C-alpha positions as CSV (number, residue, x, y, z in Angstrom):
1,M,20.4,81.0,34.3
2,A,17.1,79.4,33.5
3,T,14.1,80.3,35.5
4,T,10.9,78.2,35.4
5,V,7.6,79.8,36.1
6,T,4.1,78.4,35.7
7,V,2.0,81.1,34.0
8,N,-1.8,80.5,33.8
9,G,-1.3,76.8,34.4
10,T,1.5,76.3,31.9
11,A,5.1,75.8,32.9
12,H,7.6,78.0,31.0
13,T,11.4,78.1,31.3
14,F,13.1,81.4,30.5
15,D,16.8,82.0,29.8
16,V,16.9,85.7,30.4
17,E,18.6,87.9,33.0
18,P,17.1,87.0,36.4
19,D,16.5,90.7,37.2
20,M,14.3,91.2,34.2
21,P,10.9,92.4,35.5
22,L,8.2,89.8,35.4
23,L,6.0,92.3,33.5
24,W,8.3,92.3,30.5
25,V,8.5,88.5,30.5
26,L,4.7,88.3,30.4
27,R,4.2,91.0,27.8
28,E,7.3,90.7,25.5
29,I,8.2,87.0,25.7
30,L,4.8,85.3,26.3
31,G,2.7,87.9,24.5
32,L,0.2,88.3,27.4
33,T,-0.6,92.0,27.0
34,G,-3.5,92.2,29.4
35,T,-1.1,93.1,32.2
36,K,-0.2,96.8,31.6
37,F,2.8,99.0,32.2
38,G,1.8,102.1,34.1
39,C,4.4,103.8,36.2
40,G,7.3,101.4,36.4
41,I,7.7,101.9,40.2
42,A,5.0,99.6,41.5
43,A,2.8,102.6,42.5
44,C,-0.1,102.5,40.1
45,G,-1.0,98.8,40.1
46,A,-1.7,98.5,36.3
47,C,0.8,95.6,36.3
48,T,-0.8,93.6,39.1
49,V,-0.8,89.8,38.7
50,H,-1.1,86.9,41.2
51,L,2.1,85.2,42.4
52,D,1.1,81.9,44.2
53,G,-2.3,83.4,44.7
54,R,-1.3,86.8,46.1
55,A,-1.5,90.1,44.3
56,V,1.9,91.6,43.4
57,R,3.1,94.4,41.2
58,S,5.0,92.8,38.3
59,C,6.8,95.9,36.9
60,T,9.4,95.8,39.7
61,L,9.3,92.1,40.5
62,P,12.4,90.4,39.1
63,L,11.7,87.1,37.2
64,S,14.0,85.3,39.7
65,A,11.5,86.0,42.5
66,A,8.9,84.0,40.5
67,D,11.2,81.0,40.0
68,G,9.3,77.8,40.8
69,K,6.1,79.7,41.5
70,A,2.7,80.1,39.8
71,V,1.7,83.4,38.1
72,T,-1.9,84.2,37.1
73,T,-2.5,87.1,34.8
74,I,-5.8,88.6,33.8
75,E,-5.9,86.2,30.8
76,G,-5.8,83.3,33.3
77,L,-8.3,84.6,35.8
78,A,-11.2,82.7,34.2
79,P,-9.6,79.4,33.0
80,S,-12.9,77.5,32.6
81,G,-14.3,80.2,30.3
82,T,-16.7,81.4,33.0
83,L,-15.9,85.0,34.1
84,H,-14.5,85.4,37.6
85,A,-16.9,86.9,40.1
86,V,-14.9,90.2,40.0
87,Q,-15.1,90.3,36.2
88,Q,-18.9,89.8,36.5
89,A,-19.3,92.5,39.0
90,W,-17.1,94.9,36.9
91,I,-19.6,94.4,34.0
92,A,-22.7,94.7,36.2
93,H,-21.4,98.0,37.7
94,Q,-20.0,99.3,34.4
95,V,-16.7,100.1,36.2
96,P,-14.3,100.8,33.3
97,Q,-14.1,104.1,31.7
98,C,-10.9,104.2,29.6
99,G,-10.1,100.7,30.9
100,Y,-6.3,100.9,30.9
101,C,-5.9,100.2,34.7
102,Q,-8.8,97.8,35.0
103,S,-6.9,94.5,34.5
104,G,-4.6,95.4,37.4
105,I,-7.5,96.5,39.6
106,I,-9.4,93.3,38.9
107,M,-6.4,91.2,39.8
108,A,-5.8,93.2,43.0
109,V,-9.5,92.8,44.0
110,A,-9.5,89.0,43.2
111,G,-6.4,88.8,45.4
112,L,-8.0,90.7,48.2
113,L,-11.2,88.5,48.0
114,G,-8.9,85.4,48.1
115,Q,-7.6,86.6,51.4
116,T,-10.7,88.4,52.9
117,A,-14.0,87.0,51.7
118,K,-16.2,90.0,52.7
119,P,-13.9,93.1,53.0
120,T,-15.0,96.2,54.8
121,D,-14.6,99.6,53.3
122,A,-11.5,100.1,55.5
123,E,-10.0,96.8,54.3
124,I,-10.7,97.8,50.7
125,D,-9.0,101.1,51.2
126,A,-6.0,99.4,52.7
127,G,-5.8,96.5,50.2
128,I,-6.6,98.2,46.9
129,T,-4.1,100.9,46.3
130,N,-4.3,100.8,42.5
131,I,-4.7,104.2,40.7
132,C,-7.5,104.9,38.2
133,R,-7.0,108.1,36.4
134,C,-10.6,108.2,35.3
135,G,-11.7,108.2,39.0
136,T,-14.1,105.2,38.9
137,F,-13.5,104.5,42.6
138,A,-17.1,104.6,43.7
139,R,-18.0,102.0,41.1
140,V,-15.0,100.0,42.0
141,R,-16.0,99.8,45.6
142,A,-19.6,98.9,44.7
143,A,-18.3,96.1,42.4
144,I,-16.0,94.8,45.1
145,H,-18.9,94.4,47.5
146,D,-21.0,92.8,44.8
147,A,-18.1,90.4,43.8
148,A,-17.7,89.4,47.5
149,D,-21.4,88.4,47.5
150,R,-20.8,86.4,44.3
151,T,-17.8,84.4,45.5
152,T,-17.2,81.3,47.6
153,P,-15.5,81.8,51.0
154,V,-12.1,81.5,49.4
155,G,-12.9,84.2,46.9
156,E,-12.0,82.4,43.7
157,R,-15.1,81.1,42.0
158,V,-18.6,82.2,41.3
159,V,-21.3,80.6,43.4
160,S,-24.0,80.6,40.6
């Protein structure tokens, strides 16, 4: 059964098992390796992507659930070549340490800001459940508040 998904603005049709996790389609078929495998049970968030603009964990999401939908990966977060406000804030606050989980956290934060332009600390705690083994959570929180100040009301683009 063919499944069609638009990934980072380009439509792709896949003839694979419909229960194949979206993560493996992105990494193994499309070669988009910015989305990481972490735990395999949707707990850590390293595999976070956007599905029709909402942050989802791709390691347990079957490809069939993305049929006819738009997926954005970390590679597609800045399509015009200008870094997304979250990416800019990550650099400004030197958030990454080892960096493995960062693409997933960035995608989760971009999704949160797309829904809540100026999240409170409580909203950040509820909305960002990704795990960083290096423990950069204080810098993550500071970067989220900074990114919120850099974005438009819909949370998608830099206000420059």
